[in-house]
N, CA, C and O atoms as a GROMACS GRO file, in nm:
protein
  580
    1MET      N    1  -1.494  -1.430  -4.947
    1MET     CA    2  -1.367  -1.362  -4.942
    1MET      C    3  -1.276  -1.435  -4.843
    1MET      O    4  -1.316  -1.464  -4.731
    2ALA      N    5  -1.154  -1.464  -4.885
    2ALA     CA    6  -1.060  -1.539  -4.802
    2ALA      C    7  -0.995  -1.448  -4.699
    2ALA      O    8  -0.961  -1.333  -4.728
    3THR      N    9  -0.979  -1.500  -4.582
    3THR     CA   10  -0.906  -1.426  -4.480
    3THR      C   11  -0.758  -1.436  -4.509
    3THR      O   12  -0.714  -1.518  -4.590
    4ARG      N   13  -0.682  -1.352  -4.442
    4ARG     CA   14  -0.538  -1.356  -4.464
    4ARG      C   15  -0.482  -1.494  -4.433
    4ARG      O   16  -0.401  -1.547  -4.509
    5HIS      N   17  -0.523  -1.553  -4.322
    5HIS     CA   18  -0.475  -1.686  -4.286
    5HIS      C   19  -0.525  -1.791  -4.384
    5HIS      O   20  -0.454  -1.888  -4.413
    6GLY      N   21  -0.645  -1.773  -4.435
    6GLY     CA   22  -0.697  -1.866  -4.534
    6GLY      C   23  -0.618  -1.858  -4.663
    6GLY      O   24  -0.593  -1.960  -4.727
    7LEU      N   25  -0.578  -1.736  -4.702
    7LEU     CA   26  -0.497  -1.719  -4.822
    7LEU      C   27  -0.363  -1.788  -4.807
    7LEU      O   28  -0.316  -1.856  -4.898
    8VAL      N   29  -0.300  -1.770  -4.691
    8VAL     CA   30  -0.172  -1.836  -4.666
    8VAL      C   31  -0.189  -1.987  -4.670
    8VAL      O   32  -0.108  -2.058  -4.729
    9ARG      N   33  -0.293  -2.035  -4.607
    9ARG     CA   34  -0.319  -2.179  -4.608
    9ARG      C   35  -0.340  -2.227  -4.751
    9ARG      O   36  -0.292  -2.334  -4.788
   10ASP      N   37  -0.413  -2.149  -4.832
   10ASP     CA   38  -0.438  -2.186  -4.971
   10ASP      C   39  -0.308  -2.192  -5.052
   10ASP      O   40  -0.297  -2.273  -5.144
   11LEU      N   41  -0.210  -2.107  -5.020
   11LEU     CA   42  -0.084  -2.108  -5.092
   11LEU      C   43  -0.008  -2.238  -5.072
   11LEU      O   44   0.078  -2.274  -5.152
   12LEU      N   45  -0.039  -2.309  -4.966
   12LEU     CA   46   0.031  -2.434  -4.938
   12LEU      C   47  -0.021  -2.550  -5.022
   12LEU      O   48   0.041  -2.656  -5.026
   13TYR      N   49  -0.134  -2.532  -5.090
   13TYR     CA   50  -0.195  -2.641  -5.168
   13TYR      C   51  -0.221  -2.599  -5.312
   13TYR      O   52  -0.329  -2.625  -5.365
   14LEU      N   53  -0.126  -2.537  -5.373
   14LEU     CA   54  -0.142  -2.489  -5.508
   14LEU      C   55  -0.112  -2.600  -5.609
   14LEU      O   56  -0.030  -2.687  -5.582
   15PRO      N   57  -0.179  -2.597  -5.725
   15PRO     CA   58  -0.151  -2.697  -5.828
   15PRO      C   59  -0.016  -2.676  -5.898
   15PRO      O   60   0.044  -2.771  -5.947
   16ASP      N   61   0.032  -2.551  -5.902
   16ASP     CA   62   0.163  -2.523  -5.960
   16ASP      C   63   0.225  -2.403  -5.890
   16ASP      O   64   0.164  -2.341  -5.803
   17SER      N   65   0.347  -2.370  -5.928
   17SER     CA   66   0.422  -2.266  -5.857
   17SER      C   67   0.402  -2.126  -5.912
   17SER      O   68   0.466  -2.032  -5.864
   18SER      N   69   0.314  -2.109  -6.010
   18SER     CA   70   0.299  -1.977  -6.072
   18SER      C   71   0.260  -1.865  -5.975
   18SER      O   72   0.308  -1.753  -5.992
   19PRO      N   73   0.176  -1.889  -5.874
   19PRO     CA   74   0.151  -1.779  -5.779
   19PRO      C   75   0.278  -1.735  -5.705
   19PRO      O   76   0.296  -1.616  -5.679
   20PHE      N   77   0.364  -1.829  -5.671
   20PHE     CA   78   0.490  -1.791  -5.606
   20PHE      C   79   0.578  -1.713  -5.703
   20PHE      O   80   0.644  -1.617  -5.663
   21ALA      N   81   0.580  -1.754  -5.828
   21ALA     CA   82   0.659  -1.682  -5.928
   21ALA      C   83   0.608  -1.538  -5.942
   21ALA      O   84   0.688  -1.445  -5.954
   22LYS      N   85   0.477  -1.521  -5.940
   22LYS     CA   86   0.420  -1.386  -5.950
   22LYS      C   87   0.451  -1.303  -5.826
   22LYS      O   88   0.479  -1.183  -5.836
   23LEU      N   89   0.447  -1.366  -5.709
   23LEU     CA   90   0.483  -1.294  -5.587
   23LEU      C   91   0.630  -1.253  -5.591
   23LEU      O   92   0.664  -1.142  -5.550
   24LEU      N   93   0.716  -1.339  -5.641
   24LEU     CA   94   0.858  -1.304  -5.653
   24LEU      C   95   0.879  -1.192  -5.755
   24LEU      O   96   0.966  -1.106  -5.737
   25ASP      N   97   0.800  -1.192  -5.862
   25ASP     CA   98   0.806  -1.081  -5.958
   25ASP      C   99   0.770  -0.949  -5.890
   25ASP      O  100   0.831  -0.845  -5.916
   26SER      N  101   0.670  -0.954  -5.805
   26SER     CA  102   0.629  -0.835  -5.730
   26SER      C  103   0.741  -0.789  -5.637
   26SER      O  104   0.768  -0.669  -5.626
   27CYS      N  105   0.806  -0.884  -5.571
   27CYS     CA  106   0.920  -0.850  -5.484
   27CYS      C  107   1.032  -0.786  -5.566
   27CYS      O  108   1.098  -0.693  -5.520
   28LEU      N  109   1.052  -0.837  -5.684
   28LEU     CA  110   1.156  -0.784  -5.772
   28LEU      C  111   1.125  -0.640  -5.812
   28LEU      O  112   1.213  -0.554  -5.811
   29ARG      N  113   1.000  -0.614  -5.848
   29ARG     CA  114   0.961  -0.478  -5.886
   29ARG      C  115   0.980  -0.380  -5.771
   29ARG      O  116   1.022  -0.266  -5.792
   30SER      N  117   0.951  -0.423  -5.651
   30SER     CA  118   0.963  -0.334  -5.536
   30SER      C  119   1.104  -0.335  -5.475
   30SER      O  120   1.136  -0.251  -5.392
   31ARG      N  121   1.186  -0.431  -5.518
   31ARG     CA  122   1.322  -0.447  -5.465
   31ARG      C  123   1.321  -0.461  -5.312
   31ARG      O  124   1.407  -0.408  -5.241
   32SER      N  125   1.222  -0.534  -5.265
   32SER     CA  126   1.203  -0.549  -5.121
   32SER      C  127   1.264  -0.680  -5.071
   32SER      O  128   1.211  -0.789  -5.097
   33ALA      N  129   1.374  -0.669  -5.001
   33ALA     CA  130   1.438  -0.786  -4.941
   33ALA      C  131   1.347  -0.849  -4.837
   33ALA      O  132   1.338  -0.971  -4.827
   34ARG      N  133   1.281  -0.766  -4.761
   34ARG     CA  134   1.192  -0.816  -4.655
   34ARG      C  135   1.079  -0.901  -4.713
   34ARG      O  136   1.051  -1.010  -4.663
   35GLU      N  137   1.014  -0.850  -4.817
   35GLU     CA  138   0.905  -0.924  -4.879
   35GLU      C  139   0.956  -1.051  -4.947
   35GLU      O  140   0.888  -1.154  -4.945
   36THR      N  141   1.074  -1.044  -5.007
   36THR     CA  142   1.132  -1.162  -5.070
   36THR      C  143   1.155  -1.271  -4.967
   36THR      O  144   1.126  -1.388  -4.992
   37ARG      N  145   1.206  -1.233  -4.852
   37ARG     CA  146   1.228  -1.332  -4.746
   37ARG      C  147   1.096  -1.390  -4.696
   37ARG      O  148   1.089  -1.508  -4.662
   38ARG      N  149   0.993  -1.308  -4.691
   38ARG     CA  150   0.861  -1.359  -4.648
   38ARG      C  151   0.806  -1.459  -4.748
   38ARG      O  152   0.754  -1.564  -4.710
   39VAL      N  153   0.816  -1.427  -4.876
   39VAL     CA  154   0.769  -1.520  -4.979
   39VAL      C  155   0.854  -1.647  -4.976
   39VAL      O  156   0.802  -1.758  -4.988
   40HIS      N  157   0.984  -1.631  -4.959
   40HIS     CA  158   1.074  -1.746  -4.952
   40HIS      C  159   1.034  -1.839  -4.837
   40HIS      O  160   1.034  -1.961  -4.852
   41ALA      N  161   1.000  -1.781  -4.724
   41ALA     CA  162   0.957  -1.863  -4.609
   41ALA      C  163   0.833  -1.944  -4.644
   41ALA      O  164   0.820  -2.060  -4.604
   42ARG      N  165   0.741  -1.883  -4.718
   42ARG     CA  166   0.620  -1.955  -4.760
   42ARG      C  167   0.654  -2.066  -4.859
   42ARG      O  168   0.597  -2.175  -4.855
   43ILE      N  169   0.748  -2.036  -4.948
   43ILE     CA  170   0.790  -2.138  -5.045
   43ILE      C  171   0.850  -2.258  -4.973
   43ILE      O  172   0.823  -2.373  -5.009
   44LEU      N  173   0.930  -2.231  -4.872
   44LEU     CA  174   0.994  -2.340  -4.797
   44LEU      C  175   0.892  -2.433  -4.732
   44LEU      O  176   0.921  -2.550  -4.707
   45ASN      N  177   0.774  -2.381  -4.703
   45ASN     CA  178   0.668  -2.461  -4.642
   45ASN      C  179   0.571  -2.519  -4.745
   45ASN      O  180   0.464  -2.568  -4.709
   46SER      N  181   0.609  -2.512  -4.871
   46SER     CA  182   0.522  -2.562  -4.977
   46SER      C  183   0.587  -2.680  -5.048
   46SER      O  184   0.702  -2.714  -5.023
   47GLN      N  185   0.510  -2.741  -5.137
   47GLN     CA  186   0.561  -2.852  -5.216
   47GLN      C  187   0.658  -2.805  -5.326
   47GLN      O  188   0.714  -2.887  -5.398
   48PHE      N  189   0.676  -2.673  -5.339
   48PHE     CA  190   0.761  -2.619  -5.445
   48PHE      C  191   0.899  -2.578  -5.395
   48PHE      O  192   0.976  -2.514  -5.468
   49SER      N  193   0.931  -2.614  -5.273
   49SER     CA  194   1.057  -2.569  -5.212
   49SER      C  195   1.181  -2.620  -5.287
   49SER      O  196   1.287  -2.558  -5.279
   50LYS      N  197   1.170  -2.731  -5.357
   50LYS     CA  198   1.284  -2.788  -5.430
   50LYS      C  199   1.273  -2.767  -5.582
   50LYS      O  200   1.357  -2.817  -5.657
   51GLU      N  201   1.172  -2.695  -5.626
   51GLU     CA  202   1.153  -2.674  -5.770
   51GLU      C  203   1.261  -2.581  -5.823
   51GLU      O  204   1.279  -2.469  -5.774
   52ILE      N  205   1.334  -2.626  -5.923
   52ILE     CA  206   1.447  -2.551  -5.977
   52ILE      C  207   1.404  -2.414  -6.028
   52ILE      O  208   1.473  -2.314  -6.005
   53PHE      N  209   1.291  -2.407  -6.098
   53PHE     CA  210   1.244  -2.280  -6.151
   53PHE      C  211   1.228  -2.176  -6.040
   53PHE      O  212   1.273  -2.063  -6.053
   54ILE      N  213   1.164  -2.215  -5.931
   54ILE     CA  214   1.141  -2.123  -5.819
   54ILE      C  215   1.273  -2.088  -5.750
   54ILE      O  216   1.295  -1.973  -5.713
   55GLN      N  217   1.360  -2.185  -5.734
   55GLN     CA  218   1.490  -2.156  -5.670
   55GLN      C  219   1.573  -2.061  -5.757
   55GLN      O  220   1.640  -1.972  -5.705
   56ASN      N  221   1.570  -2.080  -5.889
   56ASN     CA  222   1.640  -1.989  -5.978
   56ASN      C  223   1.585  -1.848  -5.966
   56ASN      O  224   1.660  -1.750  -5.965
   57LYS      N  225   1.454  -1.840  -5.957
   57LYS     CA  226   1.389  -1.709  -5.943
   57LYS      C  227   1.430  -1.643  -5.812
   57LYS      O  228   1.453  -1.522  -5.808
   58LEU      N  229   1.440  -1.722  -5.705
   58LEU     CA  230   1.485  -1.669  -5.577
   58LEU      C  231   1.627  -1.613  -5.586
   58LEU      O  232   1.655  -1.506  -5.533
   59ILE      N  233   1.716  -1.684  -5.653
   59ILE     CA  234   1.854  -1.635  -5.670
   59ILE      C  235   1.852  -1.500  -5.740
   59ILE      O  236   1.918  -1.406  -5.697
   60ASP      N  237   1.776  -1.491  -5.848
   60ASP     CA  238   1.767  -1.369  -5.926
   60ASP      C  239   1.710  -1.254  -5.843
   60ASP      O  240   1.766  -1.144  -5.843
   61VAL      N  241   1.601  -1.278  -5.773
   61VAL     CA  242   1.536  -1.172  -5.695
   61VAL      C  243   1.625  -1.129  -5.578
   61VAL      O  244   1.643  -1.010  -5.556
   62TYR      N  245   1.680  -1.224  -5.505
   62TYR     CA  246   1.770  -1.188  -5.396
   62TYR      C  247   1.888  -1.106  -5.448
   62TYR      O  248   1.926  -1.007  -5.387
   63GLY      N  249   1.943  -1.146  -5.559
   63GLY     CA  250   2.055  -1.072  -5.617
   63GLY      C  251   2.018  -0.930  -5.652
   63GLY      O  252   2.094  -0.837  -5.625
   64LYS      N  253   1.902  -0.912  -5.713
   64LYS     CA  254   1.860  -0.778  -5.753
   64LYS      C  255   1.813  -0.694  -5.635
   64LYS      O  256   1.800  -0.572  -5.647
   65CYS      N  257   1.788  -0.758  -5.522
   65CYS     CA  258   1.755  -0.686  -5.398
   65CYS      C  259   1.881  -0.664  -5.313
   65CYS      O  260   1.872  -0.623  -5.198
   66ASP      N  261   1.997  -0.692  -5.370
   66ASP     CA  262   2.126  -0.678  -5.302
   66ASP      C  263   2.138  -0.767  -5.179
   66ASP      O  264   2.200  -0.728  -5.080
   67CYS      N  265   2.079  -0.883  -5.185
   67CYS     CA  266   2.091  -0.983  -5.077
   67CYS      C  267   2.176  -1.098  -5.129
   67CYS      O  268   2.128  -1.210  -5.148
   68LEU      N  269   2.304  -1.069  -5.149
   68LEU     CA  270   2.393  -1.166  -5.211
   68LEU      C  271   2.410  -1.291  -5.126
   68LEU      O  272   2.419  -1.402  -5.178
   69ASP      N  273   2.415  -1.273  -4.994
   69ASP     CA  274   2.429  -1.390  -4.906
   69ASP      C  275   2.309  -1.484  -4.921
   69ASP      O  276   2.324  -1.606  -4.925
   70ASP      N  277   2.190  -1.425  -4.928
   70ASP     CA  278   2.069  -1.507  -4.945
   70ASP      C  279   2.070  -1.578  -5.080
   70ASP      O  280   2.034  -1.695  -5.088
   71ALA      N  281   2.110  -1.506  -5.185
   71ALA     CA  282   2.117  -1.567  -5.318
   71ALA      C  283   2.215  -1.683  -5.317
   71ALA      O  284   2.187  -1.789  -5.373
   72ARG      N  285   2.329  -1.662  -5.254
   72ARG     CA  286   2.431  -1.767  -5.250
   72ARG      C  287   2.385  -1.887  -5.167
   72ARG      O  288   2.414  -2.001  -5.202
   73LYS      N  289   2.313  -1.862  -5.058
   73LYS     CA  290   2.261  -1.973  -4.976
   73LYS      C  291   2.164  -2.058  -5.056
   73LYS      O  292   2.168  -2.181  -5.050
   74VAL      N  293   2.075  -1.992  -5.131
   74VAL     CA  294   1.980  -2.068  -5.214
   74VAL      C  295   2.059  -2.154  -5.313
   74VAL      O  296   2.030  -2.272  -5.328
   75PHE      N  297   2.157  -2.094  -5.380
   75PHE     CA  298   2.239  -2.167  -5.477
   75PHE      C  299   2.309  -2.286  -5.411
   75PHE      O  300   2.302  -2.398  -5.461
   76ASP      N  301   2.375  -2.260  -5.299
   76ASP     CA  302   2.454  -2.366  -5.233
   76ASP      C  303   2.367  -2.480  -5.183
   76ASP      O  304   2.414  -2.594  -5.176
   77ARG      N  305   2.243  -2.452  -5.148
   77ARG     CA  306   2.156  -2.556  -5.092
   77ARG      C  307   2.077  -2.632  -5.198
   77ARG      O  308   2.006  -2.728  -5.166
   78MET      N  309   2.088  -2.590  -5.323
   78MET     CA  310   2.012  -2.657  -5.429
   78MET      C  311   2.070  -2.795  -5.456
   78MET      O  312   2.189  -2.808  -5.487
   79PRO      N  313   1.987  -2.900  -5.445
   79PRO     CA  314   2.037  -3.034  -5.474
   79PRO      C  315   2.064  -3.055  -5.624
   79PRO      O  316   2.152  -3.134  -5.661
   80GLN      N  317   1.990  -2.986  -5.707
   80GLN     CA  318   2.009  -2.994  -5.852
   80GLN      C  319   2.022  -2.853  -5.907
   80GLN      O  320   1.951  -2.762  -5.865
   81LYS      N  321   2.113  -2.837  -6.001
   81LYS     CA  322   2.134  -2.707  -6.065
   81LYS      C  323   2.134  -2.727  -6.216
   81LYS      O  324   2.185  -2.827  -6.266
   82ASN      N  325   2.076  -2.632  -6.286
   82ASN     CA  326   2.084  -2.635  -6.432
   82ASN      C  327   2.167  -2.515  -6.479
   82ASN      O  328   2.215  -2.437  -6.398
   83THR      N  329   2.183  -2.502  -6.608
   83THR     CA  330   2.264  -2.392  -6.662
   83THR      C  331   2.210  -2.257  -6.619
   83THR      O  332   2.286  -2.166  -6.589
   84PHE      N  333   2.078  -2.244  -6.617
   84PHE     CA  334   2.018  -2.117  -6.576
   84PHE      C  335   2.054  -2.085  -6.431
   84PHE      O  336   2.077  -1.969  -6.398
   85THR      N  337   2.061  -2.187  -6.345
   85THR     CA  338   2.098  -2.168  -6.206
   85THR      C  339   2.238  -2.108  -6.197
   85THR      O  340   2.260  -2.008  -6.129
   86TRP      N  341   2.331  -2.171  -6.266
   86TRP     CA  342   2.470  -2.123  -6.266
   86TRP      C  343   2.478  -1.981  -6.322
   86TRP      O  344   2.547  -1.896  -6.266
   87ASN      N  345   2.409  -1.956  -6.432
   87ASN     CA  346   2.412  -1.822  -6.493
   87ASN      C  347   2.353  -1.718  -6.399
   87ASN      O  348   2.402  -1.605  -6.393
   88SER      N  349   2.248  -1.754  -6.327
   88SER     CA  350   2.185  -1.659  -6.234
   88SER      C  351   2.283  -1.615  -6.126
   88SER      O  352   2.298  -1.495  -6.102
   89ILE      N  353   2.349  -1.709  -6.062
   89ILE     CA  354   2.439  -1.672  -5.952
   89ILE      C  355   2.562  -1.600  -6.006
   89ILE      O  356   2.611  -1.507  -5.942
   90ILE      N  357   2.613  -1.642  -6.120
   90ILE     CA  358   2.730  -1.575  -6.179
   90ILE      C  359   2.695  -1.431  -6.216
   90ILE      O  360   2.775  -1.340  -6.193
   91THR      N  361   2.578  -1.410  -6.273
   91THR     CA  362   2.535  -1.274  -6.309
   91THR      C  363   2.519  -1.188  -6.185
   91THR      O  364   2.562  -1.073  -6.183
   92VAL      N  365   2.456  -1.243  -6.080
   92VAL     CA  366   2.440  -1.170  -5.954
   92VAL      C  367   2.577  -1.127  -5.902
   92VAL      O  368   2.595  -1.012  -5.861
   93LEU      N  369   2.672  -1.219  -5.903
   93LEU     CA  370   2.804  -1.188  -5.848
   93LEU      C  371   2.880  -1.087  -5.933
   93LEU      O  372   2.942  -0.996  -5.879
   94THR      N  373   2.876  -1.102  -6.065
   94THR     CA  374   2.950  -1.008  -6.150
   94THR      C  375   2.891  -0.868  -6.143
   94THR      O  376   2.965  -0.770  -6.137
   95LYS      N  377   2.760  -0.857  -6.142
   95LYS     CA  378   2.697  -0.724  -6.134
   95LYS      C  379   2.725  -0.656  -6.001
   95LYS      O  380   2.726  -0.533  -5.993
   96SER      N  381   2.748  -0.736  -5.898
   96SER     CA  382   2.774  -0.680  -5.765
   96SER      C  383   2.922  -0.660  -5.738
   96SER      O  384   2.960  -0.612  -5.631
   97GLY      N  385   3.006  -0.696  -5.834
   97GLY     CA  386   3.149  -0.673  -5.820
   97GLY      C  387   3.226  -0.784  -5.754
   97GLY      O  388   3.345  -0.768  -5.725
   98PHE      N  389   3.162  -0.898  -5.727
   98PHE     CA  390   3.231  -1.012  -5.667
   98PHE      C  391   3.288  -1.100  -5.778
   98PHE      O  392   3.246  -1.214  -5.798
   99LEU      N  393   3.382  -1.043  -5.848
   99LEU     CA  394   3.432  -1.105  -5.970
   99LEU      C  395   3.516  -1.230  -5.944
   99LEU      O  396   3.507  -1.327  -6.020
  100ASP      N  397   3.596  -1.229  -5.839
  100ASP     CA  398   3.678  -1.346  -5.811
  100ASP      C  399   3.592  -1.466  -5.773
  100ASP      O  400   3.620  -1.579  -5.812
  101GLU      N  401   3.487  -1.440  -5.697
  101GLU     CA  402   3.394  -1.548  -5.661
  101GLU      C  403   3.320  -1.597  -5.785
  101GLU      O  404   3.301  -1.718  -5.803
  102ALA      N  405   3.279  -1.505  -5.870
  102ALA     CA  406   3.213  -1.542  -5.996
  102ALA      C  407   3.307  -1.627  -6.082
  102ALA      O  408   3.265  -1.725  -6.142
  103ALA      N  409   3.434  -1.589  -6.086
  103ALA     CA  410   3.532  -1.664  -6.166
  103ALA      C  411   3.550  -1.805  -6.111
  103ALA      O  412   3.561  -1.901  -6.188
  104ARG      N  413   3.552  -1.819  -5.978
  104ARG     CA  414   3.564  -1.954  -5.920
  104ARG      C  415   3.444  -2.040  -5.958
  104ARG      O  416   3.459  -2.156  -5.996
  105LEU      N  417   3.325  -1.982  -5.947
  105LEU     CA  418   3.205  -2.058  -5.984
  105LEU      C  419   3.204  -2.091  -6.133
  105LEU      O  420   3.171  -2.203  -6.172
  106PHE      N  421   3.240  -1.993  -6.214
  106PHE     CA  422   3.245  -2.016  -6.359
  106PHE      C  423   3.340  -2.131  -6.390
  106PHE      O  424   3.311  -2.215  -6.476
  107GLY      N  425   3.454  -2.135  -6.321
  107GLY     CA  426   3.552  -2.242  -6.342
  107GLY      C  427   3.501  -2.379  -6.303
  107GLY      O  428   3.549  -2.480  -6.355
  108SER      N  429   3.403  -2.384  -6.212
  108SER     CA  430   3.349  -2.513  -6.172
  108SER      C  431   3.215  -2.544  -6.239
  108SER      O  432   3.153  -2.647  -6.211
  109MET      N  433   3.171  -2.455  -6.325
  109MET     CA  434   3.044  -2.474  -6.395
  109MET      C  435   3.056  -2.589  -6.495
  109MET      O  436   3.149  -2.591  -6.575
  110PRO      N  437   2.962  -2.685  -6.491
  110PRO     CA  438   2.971  -2.801  -6.581
  110PRO      C  439   2.969  -2.767  -6.730
  110PRO      O  440   3.053  -2.817  -6.805
  111ASP      N  441   2.876  -2.685  -6.773
  111ASP     CA  442   2.861  -2.655  -6.916
  111ASP      C  443   2.830  -2.507  -6.938
  111ASP      O  444   2.714  -2.472  -6.957
  112PRO      N  445   2.932  -2.420  -6.936
  112PRO     CA  446   2.904  -2.278  -6.961
  112PRO      C  447   2.844  -2.260  -7.100
  112PRO      O  448   2.881  -2.329  -7.195
  113ASP      N  449   2.753  -2.166  -7.111
  113ASP     CA  450   2.694  -2.134  -7.240
  113ASP      C  451   2.727  -1.989  -7.276
  113ASP      O  452   2.805  -1.923  -7.206
  114GLN      N  453   2.668  -1.940  -7.382
  114GLN     CA  454   2.695  -1.803  -7.429
  114GLN      C  455   2.664  -1.701  -7.319
  114GLN      O  456   2.740  -1.605  -7.302
  115CYS      N  457   2.557  -1.720  -7.248
  115CYS     CA  458   2.519  -1.628  -7.140
  115CYS      C  459   2.625  -1.628  -7.030
  115CYS      O  460   2.659  -1.522  -6.978
  116SER      N  461   2.677  -1.743  -6.996
  116SER     CA  462   2.781  -1.755  -6.892
  116SER      C  463   2.905  -1.674  -6.933
  116SER      O  464   2.957  -1.594  -6.855
  117TRP      N  465   2.949  -1.697  -7.055
  117TRP     CA  466   3.067  -1.626  -7.104
  117TRP      C  467   3.043  -1.476  -7.108
  117TRP      O  468   3.129  -1.398  -7.068
  118ASN      N  469   2.927  -1.435  -7.157
  118ASN     CA  470   2.895  -1.292  -7.166
  118ASN      C  471   2.893  -1.226  -7.029
  118ASN      O  472   2.938  -1.113  -7.013
  119SER      N  473   2.841  -1.297  -6.929
  119SER     CA  474   2.839  -1.243  -6.793
  119SER      C  475   2.980  -1.218  -6.743
  119SER      O  476   3.006  -1.117  -6.677
  120MET      N  477   3.070  -1.309  -6.774
  120MET     CA  478   3.209  -1.293  -6.728
  120MET      C  479   3.277  -1.178  -6.802
  120MET      O  480   3.343  -1.094  -6.739
  121VAL      N  481   3.262  -1.174  -6.932
  121VAL     CA  482   3.326  -1.066  -7.011
  121VAL      C  483   3.272  -0.931  -6.967
  121VAL      O  484   3.349  -0.840  -6.936
  122SER      N  485   3.140  -0.916  -6.964
  122SER     CA  486   3.082  -0.785  -6.930
  122SER      C  487   3.104  -0.750  -6.783
  122SER      O  488   3.126  -0.633  -6.751
  123GLY      N  489   3.098  -0.848  -6.695
  123GLY     CA  490   3.118  -0.821  -6.553
  123GLY      C  491   3.257  -0.766  -6.525
  123GLY      O  492   3.272  -0.668  -6.452
  124PHE      N  493   3.358  -0.828  -6.582
  124PHE     CA  494   3.494  -0.779  -6.562
  124PHE      C  495   3.512  -0.642  -6.627
  124PHE      O  496   3.577  -0.555  -6.569
  125ALA      N  497   3.457  -0.623  -6.745
  125ALA     CA  498   3.469  -0.494  -6.813
  125ALA      C  499   3.399  -0.382  -6.735
  125ALA      O  500   3.453  -0.272  -6.722
  126GLN      N  501   3.281  -0.409  -6.683
  126GLN     CA  502   3.206  -0.307  -6.610
  126GLN      C  503   3.274  -0.266  -6.480
  126GLN      O  504   3.246  -0.159  -6.425
  127HIS      N  505   3.363  -0.351  -6.431
  127HIS     CA  506   3.433  -0.318  -6.306
  127HIS      C  507   3.581  -0.287  -6.332
  127HIS      O  508   3.667  -0.304  -6.246
  128ASP      N  509   3.606  -0.239  -6.455
  128ASP     CA  510   3.739  -0.189  -6.494
  128ASP      C  511   3.851  -0.292  -6.482
  128ASP      O  512   3.966  -0.256  -6.457
  129ARG      N  513   3.818  -0.416  -6.500
  129ARG     CA  514   3.920  -0.521  -6.503
  129ARG      C  515   3.928  -0.571  -6.647
  129ARG      O  516   3.891  -0.684  -6.680
  130PHE      N  517   3.977  -0.480  -6.732
  130PHE     CA  518   3.972  -0.500  -6.876
  130PHE      C  519   4.060  -0.614  -6.925
  130PHE      O  520   4.024  -0.685  -7.019
  131GLU      N  521   4.174  -0.632  -6.862
  131GLU     CA  522   4.263  -0.739  -6.905
  131GLU      C  523   4.197  -0.876  -6.888
  131GLU      O  524   4.201  -0.960  -6.977
  132GLU      N  525   4.135  -0.895  -6.772
  132GLU     CA  526   4.067  -1.022  -6.747
  132GLU      C  527   3.944  -1.037  -6.836
  132GLU      O  528   3.911  -1.147  -6.881
  133SER      N  529   3.877  -0.927  -6.861
  133SER     CA  530   3.763  -0.930  -6.952
  133SER      C  531   3.807  -0.976  -7.090
  133SER      O  532   3.742  -1.060  -7.153
  134LEU      N  533   3.916  -0.922  -7.135
  134LEU     CA  534   3.970  -0.961  -7.266
  134LEU      C  535   4.012  -1.108  -7.267
  134LEU      O  536   3.991  -1.178  -7.366
  135GLU      N  537   4.070  -1.156  -7.156
  135GLU     CA  538   4.108  -1.297  -7.147
  135GLU      C  539   3.985  -1.388  -7.161
  135GLU      O  540   3.989  -1.488  -7.232
  136TYR      N  541   3.876  -1.351  -7.094
  136TYR     CA  542   3.753  -1.430  -7.108
  136TYR      C  543   3.699  -1.422  -7.250
  136TYR      O  544   3.650  -1.522  -7.304
  137PHE      N  545   3.708  -1.306  -7.310
  137PHE     CA  546   3.661  -1.288  -7.447
  137PHE      C  547   3.738  -1.380  -7.543
  137PHE      O  548   3.679  -1.445  -7.628
  138VAL      N  549   3.870  -1.383  -7.528
  138VAL     CA  550   3.955  -1.468  -7.614
  138VAL      C  551   3.923  -1.615  -7.590
  138VAL      O  552   3.907  -1.692  -7.685
  139LYS      N  553   3.913  -1.655  -7.464
  139LYS     CA  554   3.879  -1.795  -7.430
  139LYS      C  555   3.744  -1.832  -7.487
  139LYS      O  556   3.724  -1.943  -7.537
  140MET      N  557   3.650  -1.738  -7.479
  140MET     CA  558   3.515  -1.763  -7.530
  140MET      C  559   3.521  -1.798  -7.680
  140MET      O  560   3.455  -1.891  -7.725
  141HIS      N  561   3.599  -1.724  -7.754
  141HIS     CA  562   3.609  -1.750  -7.898
  141HIS      C  563   3.686  -1.879  -7.926
  141HIS      O  564   3.658  -1.946  -8.026
  142LYS      N  565   3.780  -1.913  -7.842
  142LYS     CA  566   3.851  -2.039  -7.859
  142LYS      C  567   3.758  -2.158  -7.834
  142LYS      O  568   3.776  -2.266  -7.890
  143GLU      N  569   3.658  -2.136  -7.748
  143GLU     CA  570   3.561  -2.241  -7.717
  143GLU      C  571   3.444  -2.241  -7.818
  143GLU      O  572   3.347  -2.315  -7.801
  144ASN      N  573   3.455  -2.157  -7.923
  144ASN     CA  574   3.354  -2.147  -8.028
  144ASN      C  575   3.220  -2.092  -7.981
  144ASN      O  576   3.114  -2.138  -8.025
  145PHE      N  577   3.224  -1.995  -7.893
  145PHE     CA  578   3.099  -1.930  -7.852
  145PHE      C  579   3.086  -1.799  -7.920
  145PHE      O  580   2.988  -1.728  -7.899
   0.00000   0.00000   0.00000
């Protein structure tokens, strides 16, 4: 049976990031910002600290735990971002009502996809900014999405 310190030490030499992903899923279910930060600290000390999949998961979990600053820090510090990364932070911001910040990021997003557009349309609509929601909807159709 592994001791607590042995388990932590073992987490530093994993063949893949799936245990961290499962720990983040657990943090998400409990909506625990404290536990998410603890797992994040372990990730930072592992070989998976720069893995896009894990960083995207951190953005999502921090956002759903209402830790928008932490989600944004992870996003801002990522050396590489993919479409899922951009969609994750935009969704976090729109659901939390930070629509102007989401719009700025959306405007600088390299390749918005259907999910990106939907986040903008629904985010503005859910926060009673219907005119802007409609503008995104019209633009989305002009862009053939």
